[in-house]
Residue frames relative to the residue before (quaternion, step in Angstrom):
aa qw qx qy qz dx dy dz
M 1.0000 0.0000 0.0000 0.0000 0.00 0.00 0.00
S 0.6340 0.5509 -0.3379 0.4247 3.57 1.00 -0.81
N 0.6232 0.5284 -0.3309 0.4722 3.59 1.10 -0.71
A 0.6492 0.5225 -0.3093 0.4580 3.58 1.01 -0.83
V 0.6487 0.5082 -0.3166 0.4698 3.56 0.99 -0.87
A 0.6390 0.5184 -0.3172 0.4716 3.59 1.02 -0.81
A 0.6387 0.5226 -0.3268 0.4605 3.61 1.01 -0.79
V 0.6313 0.5242 -0.3212 0.4727 3.57 1.01 -0.80
A 0.6511 0.5127 -0.3155 0.4623 3.58 0.93 -0.87
D 0.6637 0.4992 -0.3108 0.4623 3.60 0.93 -0.84
Y 0.6463 0.5217 -0.3163 0.4583 3.56 1.00 -0.83
L 0.6583 0.5099 -0.3023 0.4639 3.58 0.95 -0.89
A 0.6211 0.5391 -0.3363 0.4588 3.57 1.04 -0.79
E 0.6498 0.5044 -0.3190 0.4707 3.58 0.99 -0.81
L 0.6384 0.5229 -0.3381 0.4525 3.61 0.95 -0.79
A 0.6938 0.4810 -0.2718 0.4619 3.58 0.98 -0.86
E 0.7824 0.3922 -0.1838 0.4475 3.56 0.79 -1.06
Q 0.7749 0.3485 -0.1894 0.4921 3.58 0.95 -0.82
R 0.7445 0.3505 -0.2033 0.5305 3.57 0.97 -0.87
R 0.3098 -0.8106 0.4543 0.2013 3.58 1.38 -0.11
L 0.2047 0.7661 -0.5718 0.2106 3.54 0.88 0.95
S 0.5889 -0.5995 0.4075 0.3574 3.56 -1.16 0.61
P 0.6333 -0.5269 0.3894 0.4120 3.65 -1.14 0.40
H 0.6237 0.5440 -0.3367 0.4491 3.57 1.07 -0.76
T 0.6726 0.4890 -0.2923 0.4722 3.60 0.93 -0.89
V 0.6395 0.5144 -0.3225 0.4716 3.58 0.98 -0.83
S 0.6287 0.5320 -0.3306 0.4609 3.58 1.04 -0.77
N 0.6455 0.5061 -0.3290 0.4679 3.60 0.98 -0.76
Y 0.6275 0.5195 -0.3306 0.4766 3.59 1.01 -0.82
R 0.6320 0.5324 -0.3426 0.4469 3.62 0.90 -0.83
R 0.6710 0.4983 -0.3079 0.4547 3.59 0.85 -0.95
D 0.6848 0.4968 -0.2959 0.4436 3.58 0.89 -0.88
L 0.6917 0.4733 -0.2806 0.4678 3.56 0.99 -0.83
L 0.6280 0.5035 -0.3457 0.4823 3.60 1.04 -0.60
R 0.6021 0.5341 -0.3586 0.4728 3.57 1.13 -0.52
L 0.6171 0.5359 -0.3379 0.4666 3.56 1.07 -0.73
L 0.6568 0.4991 -0.3115 0.4718 3.62 0.93 -0.84
A 0.6420 0.5270 -0.3200 0.4557 3.59 1.01 -0.79
L 0.6639 0.4886 -0.2937 0.4840 3.58 1.03 -0.83
A 0.6598 0.5132 -0.3164 0.4485 3.61 1.04 -0.75
G 0.2303 -0.7998 0.5236 0.1820 3.57 1.09 -0.61
E 0.8226 -0.1909 0.1708 0.5076 3.55 -0.74 -1.12
V 0.5098 0.6369 -0.4382 0.3775 3.60 1.23 -0.02
P 0.4178 -0.7130 0.5046 0.2500 3.65 -0.68 1.08
L 0.6360 -0.5503 0.3874 0.3776 3.53 -1.17 0.59
A 0.6498 0.5418 -0.3118 0.4324 3.59 0.99 -0.84
E 0.7202 0.4381 -0.2393 0.4818 3.59 1.17 -0.53
L 0.4781 0.6555 -0.4580 0.3633 3.60 1.19 0.04
K 0.1246 -0.7939 0.5938 0.0402 3.57 -0.91 0.97
V 0.7380 -0.4127 0.2919 0.4470 3.51 -1.37 0.12
H 0.6607 0.5139 -0.3285 0.4375 3.62 0.92 -0.80
H 0.5917 0.5469 -0.3727 0.4604 3.58 1.11 -0.50
I 0.6743 0.4974 -0.2901 0.4623 3.57 0.87 -1.02
R 0.6373 0.5086 -0.3407 0.4681 3.62 0.96 -0.77
R 0.6586 0.4980 -0.3224 0.4629 3.59 0.96 -0.75
F 0.6217 0.5317 -0.3394 0.4644 3.59 1.05 -0.74
A 0.6481 0.5143 -0.3172 0.4634 3.59 0.93 -0.88
A 0.6450 0.5159 -0.3130 0.4689 3.57 1.01 -0.86
Q 0.6345 0.5280 -0.3261 0.4607 3.60 1.03 -0.78
L 0.6515 0.5096 -0.3142 0.4659 3.56 0.94 -0.85
H 0.6367 0.5199 -0.3213 0.4702 3.56 1.04 -0.83
G 0.6483 0.5269 -0.3041 0.4579 3.56 1.05 -0.77
L 0.6544 0.5051 -0.2993 0.4765 3.55 1.19 -0.55
G 0.6194 -0.5893 0.3223 0.4065 3.55 1.32 -0.02
L 0.4306 0.6894 -0.4783 0.3325 3.62 1.22 0.14
S 0.4797 -0.6692 0.4888 0.2884 3.56 -1.03 0.78
G 0.6471 -0.5091 0.3933 0.4091 3.55 -1.27 0.32
R 0.6275 0.5363 -0.3360 0.4535 3.59 1.06 -0.67
S 0.6484 0.5059 -0.3168 0.4726 3.61 0.98 -0.82
I 0.6715 0.4993 -0.3005 0.4576 3.54 0.92 -0.91
A 0.6135 0.5484 -0.3328 0.4606 3.58 1.09 -0.79
R 0.6517 0.5156 -0.3143 0.4591 3.56 0.99 -0.81
Q 0.6668 0.4917 -0.3034 0.4707 3.54 1.02 -0.79
L 0.6223 0.5313 -0.3312 0.4698 3.56 1.04 -0.75
S 0.6324 0.5296 -0.3283 0.4602 3.56 1.06 -0.76
A 0.6454 0.4975 -0.3183 0.4844 3.60 1.00 -0.79
W 0.6559 0.5070 -0.3222 0.4571 3.59 0.90 -0.82
R 0.6434 0.5451 -0.3143 0.4359 3.54 0.99 -0.93
G 0.6630 0.5018 -0.2994 0.4680 3.56 0.95 -0.86
F 0.6322 0.5227 -0.3239 0.4714 3.57 1.07 -0.79
F 0.6810 0.4829 -0.3001 0.4614 3.60 0.86 -0.87
N 0.5905 0.5435 -0.3699 0.4681 3.62 1.10 -0.58
W 0.6535 0.5053 -0.2999 0.4771 3.56 1.01 -0.89
L 0.6460 0.5072 -0.3236 0.4698 3.60 0.96 -0.79
G 0.6340 0.5431 -0.3267 0.4432 3.56 1.07 -0.75
R 0.6381 0.5262 -0.3258 0.4581 3.57 1.03 -0.75
G 0.7128 0.4206 -0.2380 0.5083 3.50 1.19 -0.57
D 0.4568 -0.7121 0.4193 0.3293 3.58 1.35 0.24
V 0.3606 0.7149 -0.5179 0.3011 3.62 1.08 0.64
V 0.7739 0.1330 -0.0745 0.6147 3.59 1.11 -0.73
A 0.4980 -0.6754 0.4631 0.2851 3.53 -1.17 0.63
A 0.8056 0.0355 0.0111 0.5913 3.60 1.06 -0.69
N 0.5125 -0.6248 0.4879 0.3300 3.55 -1.27 0.41
S 0.3211 -0.7945 0.4910 0.1568 3.54 -0.39 1.28
C 0.6443 0.5427 -0.3272 0.4282 3.60 1.21 -0.32
E 0.4886 0.6721 -0.4396 0.3411 3.60 1.23 -0.27
G 0.8111 0.2469 -0.2071 0.4882 3.54 -0.91 0.97
V 0.5995 0.5512 -0.3773 0.4408 3.62 1.20 -0.18
R 0.1051 -0.8130 0.5723 0.0232 3.54 -0.71 1.08
S 0.4786 -0.6547 0.5056 0.2943 3.53 -1.15 0.63
P 0.5710 -0.5569 0.4590 0.3913 3.60 -1.19 0.44
K 0.5138 -0.6510 0.4695 0.3030 3.56 -1.12 0.70
S 0.1639 -0.7581 0.6247 0.0900 3.51 -1.16 0.73
P 0.5663 -0.5749 0.4453 0.3879 3.57 -1.13 0.50
K 0.4381 -0.6977 0.5056 0.2563 3.58 -0.99 0.85
H 0.1770 -0.7654 0.6143 0.0733 3.52 -0.96 1.00
L 0.3672 -0.7341 0.5264 0.2218 3.57 -0.77 0.98
P 0.5790 -0.5831 0.4309 0.3729 3.58 -1.06 0.67
N 0.4118 -0.7049 0.5286 0.2326 3.53 -1.06 0.84
A 0.0191 0.8252 -0.5602 0.0704 3.57 -0.39 1.28
L 0.4923 -0.6262 0.5132 0.3195 3.52 -1.24 0.50
S 0.4902 -0.5888 0.5289 0.3651 3.56 -1.24 0.32
V 0.6577 -0.4930 0.3623 0.4395 3.59 -1.21 0.25
D 0.6474 0.5162 -0.3204 0.4602 3.58 0.99 -0.81
E 0.6502 0.5094 -0.3186 0.4650 3.60 0.97 -0.83
A 0.6347 0.5207 -0.3309 0.4654 3.60 0.98 -0.82
S 0.6587 0.5052 -0.3104 0.4632 3.59 0.91 -0.85
R 0.6471 0.5207 -0.3046 0.4663 3.53 1.02 -0.81
L 0.6517 0.5292 -0.3104 0.4459 3.56 0.98 -0.87
L 0.7366 0.4451 -0.2284 0.4551 3.60 0.96 -0.86
V 0.4439 0.6422 -0.4890 0.3890 3.58 1.21 0.27
A 0.4291 -0.7268 0.4708 0.2567 3.60 -0.71 1.06
T 0.2606 -0.7350 0.6030 0.1680 3.56 -1.15 0.67
E 0.3513 -0.7376 0.5348 0.2155 3.59 -1.23 0.37
D 0.5287 0.6374 -0.3982 0.3945 3.57 1.29 0.15
G 0.7237 0.3843 -0.2939 0.4921 3.60 -0.08 1.28
D 0.7253 -0.4047 0.3316 0.4474 3.51 -1.41 -0.12
P 0.4804 -0.7006 0.4361 0.2970 3.64 -0.64 1.00
L 0.6260 0.5365 -0.3473 0.4469 3.60 1.05 -0.73
L 0.6903 0.4748 -0.2777 0.4700 3.58 0.90 -0.94
L 0.6339 0.5288 -0.3294 0.4583 3.57 1.05 -0.74
A 0.6390 0.5129 -0.3195 0.4760 3.60 1.04 -0.74
R 0.6422 0.5082 -0.3181 0.4776 3.58 1.01 -0.84
D 0.6687 0.5062 -0.3055 0.4508 3.60 0.86 -0.95
A 0.6408 0.5295 -0.3284 0.4485 3.56 0.91 -0.90
A 0.6586 0.4954 -0.3135 0.4718 3.61 0.94 -0.82
M 0.6532 0.5174 -0.3180 0.4522 3.58 0.93 -0.82
F 0.7081 0.4734 -0.2695 0.4492 3.56 0.78 -1.04
E 0.6364 0.5204 -0.3216 0.4699 3.56 1.01 -0.80
L 0.6698 0.4915 -0.3032 0.4668 3.60 0.96 -0.83
F 0.5806 0.5578 -0.3778 0.4572 3.61 1.01 -0.69
Y 0.7584 0.3960 -0.2207 0.4683 3.59 0.65 -1.11
S 0.6490 0.5407 -0.3252 0.4250 3.59 1.01 -0.73
S 0.8330 0.2414 -0.0606 0.4942 3.57 0.90 -0.98
G 0.4507 -0.7340 0.4319 0.2676 3.60 1.21 0.03
L 0.2650 0.8095 -0.4872 0.1925 3.57 1.16 0.62
R 0.4591 -0.6053 0.5677 0.3172 3.52 -1.29 0.43
L 0.6614 -0.5061 0.3748 0.4073 3.57 -1.24 0.44
A 0.6893 0.4830 -0.2870 0.4574 3.58 0.80 -1.02
E 0.6336 0.5400 -0.3374 0.4394 3.59 1.03 -0.73
L 0.6772 0.4790 -0.2964 0.4734 3.57 0.94 -0.84
A 0.6663 0.5079 -0.3147 0.4462 3.59 0.87 -0.89
A 0.6908 0.4973 -0.2737 0.4479 3.60 1.08 -0.69
L 0.4735 0.6890 -0.4520 0.3111 3.66 1.19 -0.19
D 0.2252 -0.7464 0.6130 0.1278 3.50 -1.16 0.81
C 0.7091 -0.4795 0.3128 0.4117 3.60 -1.25 0.31
E 0.5702 0.6111 -0.3793 0.3969 3.59 1.13 -0.56
A 0.5741 0.5998 -0.3724 0.4146 3.58 1.23 -0.40
L 0.5491 0.6521 -0.3914 0.3465 3.59 1.18 -0.47
D 0.6002 0.5886 -0.3655 0.3998 3.60 0.97 -0.81
G 0.6995 0.4638 -0.2663 0.4740 3.58 0.80 -1.03
A 0.6628 0.5266 -0.3088 0.4337 3.55 0.96 -0.94
L 0.7620 0.4081 -0.2039 0.4596 3.57 0.80 -1.03
N 0.7562 0.3952 -0.2019 0.4808 3.59 1.01 -0.81
E 0.7887 0.2916 -0.1441 0.5217 3.58 0.99 -0.81
G 0.3897 -0.7250 0.4788 0.3054 3.60 1.22 -0.33
E 0.6827 0.3976 -0.3109 0.5284 3.57 1.07 0.72
I 0.1814 -0.7906 0.5809 0.0674 3.52 -1.20 0.58
R 0.3157 -0.7506 0.5535 0.1747 3.57 -0.97 0.83
V 0.0113 -0.8066 0.5907 -0.0210 3.58 -0.69 1.09
L 0.3608 -0.7051 0.5723 0.2124 3.50 -1.27 0.52
G 0.1633 -0.8400 0.5147 0.0529 3.59 -0.36 1.25
K 0.8029 -0.2477 0.2059 0.5016 3.51 -1.20 -0.54
R 0.8246 0.1468 -0.1712 0.5188 3.54 -1.15 0.80
S 0.5715 -0.6377 0.3474 0.3822 3.58 1.17 0.69
K 0.3684 0.7269 -0.4886 0.3116 3.57 1.10 0.70
A 0.2611 -0.7812 0.5510 0.1342 3.58 -0.65 1.13
R 0.0508 0.7768 -0.6274 0.0168 3.52 -1.23 0.60
L 0.3861 -0.6857 0.5688 0.2393 3.52 -1.29 0.49
V 0.0231 -0.7880 0.6150 0.0163 3.61 -0.89 0.87
P 0.5150 -0.6448 0.4607 0.3267 3.60 -1.08 0.64
V 0.2370 -0.7362 0.6178 0.1425 3.55 -1.26 0.54
G 0.3735 -0.7675 0.4809 0.2006 3.58 -0.60 1.13
K 0.7321 -0.4559 0.3040 0.4047 3.52 -1.35 0.37
E 0.6992 0.4773 -0.2857 0.4490 3.59 0.76 -1.03
A 0.6454 0.5092 -0.3215 0.4699 3.57 1.06 -0.71
R 0.6297 0.5263 -0.3361 0.4621 3.59 1.06 -0.69
V 0.6305 0.5218 -0.3272 0.4722 3.58 1.04 -0.80
A 0.6797 0.4898 -0.2935 0.4604 3.60 0.91 -0.88
L 0.6405 0.5223 -0.3101 0.4699 3.57 1.07 -0.82
A 0.6457 0.5244 -0.3189 0.4542 3.57 0.99 -0.81
A 0.6482 0.5088 -0.3162 0.4700 3.56 1.04 -0.81
W 0.6601 0.5072 -0.2968 0.4678 3.57 1.00 -0.85
A 0.6216 0.5685 -0.3441 0.4147 3.59 1.02 -0.83
V 0.6396 0.5322 -0.3169 0.4553 3.55 1.07 -0.73
L 0.7677 0.3888 -0.1883 0.4733 3.58 1.00 -0.81
R 0.4668 0.7384 -0.4188 0.2478 3.60 1.16 -0.50
D 0.6826 0.5234 -0.3000 0.4124 3.58 0.85 -0.98
N 0.5632 0.5951 -0.3885 0.4215 3.59 1.26 -0.28
L 0.7337 0.3736 -0.2176 0.5242 3.57 1.27 -0.38
A 0.6932 0.5450 -0.2814 0.3785 3.54 0.89 -0.99
S 0.5136 -0.6024 0.5194 0.3217 3.52 -1.18 0.66
V 0.6878 -0.5358 0.2942 0.3916 3.58 -1.12 0.67
E 0.8112 0.2638 -0.1309 0.5053 3.63 0.80 -0.93
E 0.4073 0.7216 -0.4654 0.3113 3.61 1.26 0.32
P 0.2762 -0.7982 0.5138 0.1505 3.62 -0.63 1.08
A 0.5129 0.6882 -0.4082 0.3110 3.61 1.19 -0.45
L 0.4793 -0.6571 0.5039 0.2907 3.56 -1.06 0.78
F 0.7867 0.2246 -0.1107 0.5642 3.56 0.90 -0.93
V 0.0250 -0.8254 0.5612 -0.0569 3.57 -0.63 1.16
T 0.5065 -0.6341 0.5023 0.2984 3.52 -1.37 0.33
Q 0.7105 -0.4123 0.3415 0.4567 3.57 -1.33 -0.08
R 0.6669 0.4910 -0.3005 0.4732 3.59 1.15 -0.53
G 0.5977 -0.6313 0.3381 0.3604 3.59 1.25 0.01
G 0.6373 0.5312 -0.3339 0.4473 3.60 1.24 -0.09
R 0.7145 -0.4322 0.3282 0.4415 3.56 -1.31 0.14
I 0.4594 -0.6900 0.4865 0.2759 3.58 -0.90 0.90
S 0.4144 -0.7211 0.5011 0.2393 3.56 -0.99 0.83
H 0.6646 -0.4812 0.3940 0.4141 3.55 -1.34 0.32
R 0.6838 0.5124 -0.2955 0.4273 3.51 0.86 -1.02
M 0.6491 0.5201 -0.3216 0.4525 3.59 0.98 -0.76
I 0.6165 0.5284 -0.3423 0.4729 3.58 1.06 -0.75
Q 0.6457 0.5201 -0.3195 0.4588 3.60 0.90 -0.92
L 0.6832 0.4947 -0.2964 0.4479 3.60 0.85 -0.93
R 0.6594 0.5086 -0.3148 0.4555 3.59 0.93 -0.87
L 0.6622 0.5031 -0.3165 0.4563 3.58 0.96 -0.81
A 0.6562 0.5056 -0.3164 0.4623 3.58 0.93 -0.87
Q 0.6391 0.5212 -0.3181 0.4678 3.59 1.02 -0.86
H 0.6586 0.5090 -0.3141 0.4567 3.58 0.90 -0.93
A 0.6435 0.5271 -0.3335 0.4436 3.61 0.93 -0.80
L 0.6271 0.5148 -0.3307 0.4820 3.58 1.05 -0.71
Q 0.6560 0.5249 -0.3105 0.4447 3.59 0.94 -0.87
T 0.7085 0.4391 -0.2659 0.4842 3.59 1.07 -0.68
G 0.5481 -0.6768 0.3552 0.3396 3.54 1.33 0.07
L 0.3649 0.7189 -0.5177 0.2864 3.60 1.15 0.40
P 0.4283 -0.7722 0.4192 0.2111 3.57 -0.79 0.99
R 0.7471 0.3291 -0.2200 0.5339 3.61 1.20 0.30
H 0.6210 -0.5421 0.4085 0.3919 3.54 -1.26 0.36
V 0.1421 -0.7812 0.6057 0.0514 3.55 -0.95 0.96
H 0.0367 -0.7971 0.6026 -0.0112 3.57 -0.83 1.01
P 0.7030 -0.4980 0.2833 0.4214 3.65 -1.12 0.46
H 0.6615 0.5095 -0.3276 0.4421 3.61 0.91 -0.82
M 0.5699 0.5762 -0.3902 0.4370 3.60 1.17 -0.46
L 0.6444 0.5015 -0.3307 0.4732 3.59 1.04 -0.67
R 0.6041 0.5366 -0.3477 0.4757 3.58 1.11 -0.63
H 0.6442 0.5094 -0.3070 0.4809 3.58 0.96 -0.90
S 0.6584 0.5138 -0.3053 0.4576 3.56 0.94 -0.89
F 0.6061 0.5473 -0.3398 0.4665 3.57 0.96 -0.81
A 0.7181 0.4630 -0.2677 0.4453 3.58 0.75 -1.05
S 0.6983 0.4697 -0.2970 0.4512 3.60 0.83 -0.89
H 0.6549 0.5083 -0.3119 0.4642 3.59 0.99 -0.80
L 0.6661 0.4956 -0.3132 0.4610 3.56 0.97 -0.82
L 0.6536 0.5081 -0.3109 0.4669 3.57 1.03 -0.74
Q 0.6070 0.5534 -0.3424 0.4560 3.56 1.06 -0.75
S 0.7174 0.4521 -0.2449 0.4701 3.59 0.97 -0.89
S 0.8083 0.3209 -0.1470 0.4713 3.59 0.84 -0.95
G 0.2705 -0.7695 0.5309 0.2298 3.60 0.98 -0.77
D 0.5606 0.6148 -0.3798 0.4044 3.63 1.26 0.07
L 0.2261 -0.8191 0.5167 0.1044 3.55 0.00 1.33
R 0.6484 0.5302 -0.3317 0.4342 3.58 0.95 -0.83
A 0.6483 0.5052 -0.3302 0.4641 3.61 0.96 -0.76
V 0.6375 0.5133 -0.3321 0.4689 3.59 0.99 -0.78
Q 0.6122 0.5470 -0.3455 0.4546 3.59 1.03 -0.78
E 0.6834 0.4833 -0.3016 0.4566 3.59 0.84 -0.94
M 0.6808 0.4909 -0.3089 0.4474 3.60 0.90 -0.82
L 0.6806 0.4721 -0.2945 0.4766 3.57 1.09 -0.67
G 0.4132 -0.7229 0.4647 0.3013 3.58 1.20 -0.45
H 0.3447 0.7362 -0.5117 0.2780 3.57 1.13 0.61
A 0.4522 -0.6915 0.4949 0.2690 3.56 -0.90 0.92
S 0.7849 0.1933 -0.0880 0.5821 3.55 1.05 -0.78
I 0.4955 -0.6600 0.4694 0.3139 3.57 -1.00 0.78
A 0.5089 0.6386 -0.4313 0.3837 3.61 1.18 -0.30
S 0.6258 0.5397 -0.3382 0.4502 3.59 1.09 -0.67
T 0.6882 0.4887 -0.2615 0.4682 3.57 1.13 -0.71
Q 0.5840 0.6415 -0.3629 0.3403 3.56 1.11 -0.65
V 0.5046 0.6400 -0.4355 0.3823 3.60 1.20 -0.35
Y 0.6406 0.5489 -0.3286 0.4246 3.59 1.09 -0.67
T 0.5322 0.5841 -0.4264 0.4402 3.58 1.22 -0.20
H 0.6133 0.5343 -0.3497 0.4649 3.59 1.13 -0.59
L 0.6385 0.5085 -0.3282 0.4755 3.54 1.02 -0.75
D 0.6229 0.5311 -0.3393 0.4635 3.57 1.05 -0.72
F 0.6492 0.5002 -0.3248 0.4720 3.59 0.95 -0.81
Q 0.6088 0.5479 -0.3586 0.4478 3.58 1.00 -0.73
H 0.6339 0.5215 -0.3275 0.4679 3.58 1.02 -0.77
L 0.6729 0.4941 -0.3003 0.4614 3.57 0.89 -0.94
A 0.6600 0.5139 -0.3098 0.4519 3.54 0.96 -0.90
S 0.6186 0.5529 -0.3244 0.4543 3.56 1.09 -0.76
V 0.6539 0.5060 -0.2940 0.4795 3.55 0.98 -0.95
Y 0.6438 0.5349 -0.3069 0.4529 3.52 0.98 -0.94
D 0.6795 0.5000 -0.2928 0.4500 3.56 0.82 -1.02
K 0.7100 0.4657 -0.2693 0.4544 3.59 0.97 -0.73
A 0.8011 0.3657 -0.1419 0.4521 3.57 1.04 -0.80
H 0.6768 0.5071 -0.3314 0.4183 3.61 0.97 -0.72
P 0.5364 -0.6634 0.4219 0.3069 3.57 -0.92 0.97
R 0.7598 0.3634 -0.2116 0.4959 3.58 1.02 -0.67
A 0.4147 0.7200 -0.4624 0.3096 3.60 1.21 0.31
K 0.6913 0.4695 -0.2814 0.4717 3.60 1.04 -0.77
R 0.2130 -0.7955 0.5579 0.1027 3.51 -0.85 0.97
């Protein structure tokens, strides 16, 4: 077992140092691989076969894990076994051909256009500096479809492109950079925040969005501020940053119909990840049909 734990540690170090995966992603790999070792028990890695992996997947399913979660773990295990194979630790990848059980597909939870507009109306209840910061963050989420980590990682240097060129450069998953457009309302909110930012930020802090203490704002704080703001505007459900990303994608697709452009703006490696928004688009069409067509009501 100690050899297996050491192999996991070496593999994770390579992911972090050579493939430059984010600490969050490496942490997920660590959790998935340690679960593999726990399921294997006393069976050495070199002796694990396809039937072992199938049984492990079945055990995870029995514990209530979704097919998507099991697929993610199998992917982590598969990559680990490929790495072990290159080092001649195992003769074959025991995960090849093992599939996760299917789970029902859940569509992303997006706001309607009216709900998004309502959410982005500024409130006057609170510290003006924090309200200006929050308005810039929320507008940028919806305007450009950013991930939470992408927005939190922005530095002040991003302002030049956003305000002067109407575009912003973000660093996405696997350190892949992309340019995304910044809408008019987001530029207005960013300009207002740029004027006030130095009243909060520490002298040498590069972060675009900062806390009252002057440091870079955390993911958790952004989530809390957005949820609180949604309650203040009277929205009847919990709103989180990824919901604004989903809303950006579905509303843009409804207006343009350009799936490839939406893929590029979201930073999806595969268009299959973006195609879920075509279902949201159909939901919109079906809703309009049901409300308006004379023969829609049964």
